Structures are given as C-alpha cells and as structure tokens.
Residue, then its C-alpha position, 0 to 999 in steps of 0.5 A: x499500500x502507498x500513502x497518497x493525496x487521497x489518504x492525506x485528505x481522509x486524514x485531515x477529515x479524521x482529525x476534524x472529526x476527533x476535534x469536534x468530539x473534544x480533542x483540543x491538543x493541536x499536537x495530537x491532532x497534527x499527529x493524527x493528520x500525519x500518521x498513515x493509519x491505513x498502513x497499520x491495517x490489513x489491506x482489506x480494511x484500507x478503505x475504511x482506515x480513516x473512519x473513527x472506528x476500531x478494526x481487528x488486527x493480529x492475535x484477536x486484537x484491535x487498532x483502537x478507535x482514533x478518537x480513543x488514541x487522541x483522548x488517552x494521548x491528550x490526557x498524558x500532556x506529553x512534553x518533548x523528551x517525556x519518558x513514556x511507558x506504553x502497555x500494549x504496543x499493538x499495531x504500533x499506531x498509538x506508539x507512533x502518535x507518542x513518537x510524533x509528540x517527541x516522547x522517548x517511548x518504551x513499549x510492551x506487547x504481550x502477544x508474540x506474533x503481534x510483537x514481532x510484526x510491529x517491531x519490524x513494521x514501525x522502523x519502515x515508517x521511521x518510528x523507532x521506540x527507545x525500547x520495545x519488548x515482548x513481556x507482561x504488561x502487569x510488571x512494567x519495565x522496572x529496569x527503565x523506571x521511573x517514567x514521566x508518563x504511563x499509558x495502558x491500551x487495554x482494559x485492566x481489571x485492576x490498576x497494577x501496583x507495579x505501574x503505579x510504583x514505576x511512575x515518577x513523582x509528578x507523573x501521570x498514568x492513564x489506564x482504562x479500568x474494568x471488565x466488559x466496559x472500562x472507565x478511563x482513570x487518570x492518576x497523578x503521583x504527588x508523593x512516594x505513597x500519594x496518588x491523585x485519582x481522576x475518574x473519566x469517561x467510559x470506553x470499550x477495550x480489548x482485555x489486558x491479559x491475566x498475569x503469567x505468574 
C-alpha cells in the first residue's frame, strides 16, 4: 500500500472528526493528520482506515479508535523528551502518535506474533521506540523506571501496583479499568505514596491479559 494525497485528505477529515468530539491538543491533532493509519491495517480494511472506528488486527487484538487514541494521548499532556511507558504496543499506531509528540517511548506487547510484526513494521515508517519488548504489561519495565507518563491501551481489571510504583513523582498514568466496559482513570503521583485519582469517561477495550505468574 502507498500513502497518497487521497489518504492525506482523509486524515485531515479524521482529525476534524476527533476535534469535534473534544480533542483540543493541536499536537495530537497534527499527529492524527500525519500518521498513515491505513498502513497499520490489513489491506482489506484500507478503504475504512480513516473512519473513527476500531478494527481487528493480529492475535484477536484491535487497532484502537482514533478518538480513543487521541483522548488518552491528550490526557498524558506529553512534552518533548518525556519518558513514556506504553502497555500494549498492538499495531504500533498509538506508539507512532507518542513518537510524533517527541516522547521517548518504551513499549511492551504481550502477543508474540503481534510483537514481532510491529517491531519489524514501525522502523519502516521511521518510528523507532527507545525500547520495545515482548513481555507482561502488569510488571511494567522496572529496569527503565521511573517514567514521566504511563499509558495502558487494554482494559485492566485492576490498576497494577507495579505501574504506579514505576511512575515518577509528578507523573501521569492513564489506564482504562473494568471488565466488560472500562472507565478511564488518570492517576497523578504527588508523593511516594500519594496518588491523585480522576475517574473519567467510559470506553470499550480489548482485555489486558491475565498475569503469567
């Protein structure tokens, strides 16, 4: 597949769609406008790529709805150079958005087939995370902590304590919590044991896989 002027026009329309839904961060909207989402999907979905919808990808996972990606990213308030941990690399679309915002991205994917494909694919588009690994998102990446921001892109039944522990003081964690339906939670770390919690809007995500151990 190629990236054409038609695709660019569709991306411009998509950015306007998510803006109308409440996304105000101009850098996030610029990322939506720039990233060729159709290349992250199977060719059979190309004609639908710029609809504001989620679509299936490998391993029974999904590429998130663009509005959802923009919503979570806006909550993180990314600054250039922020050290960001992403739980659930998936297709790499959210990763690309974070990289467009000049974050230093560390990302974990639990599905090995998907991990291998995305690790090969992202550099072809010029997107190179600082560290990408196959592993258990519940554990985070202790060796690289603390992180300025942490984003979870799957529905978690609980908020993993490891992720809270790996958040820098002053940092932000954005995570959808729930079983069949999830509520977006935002945590700001105020001190060693002090977290400010915000409960936001409802979404539906694929489930975060259970712990291995």
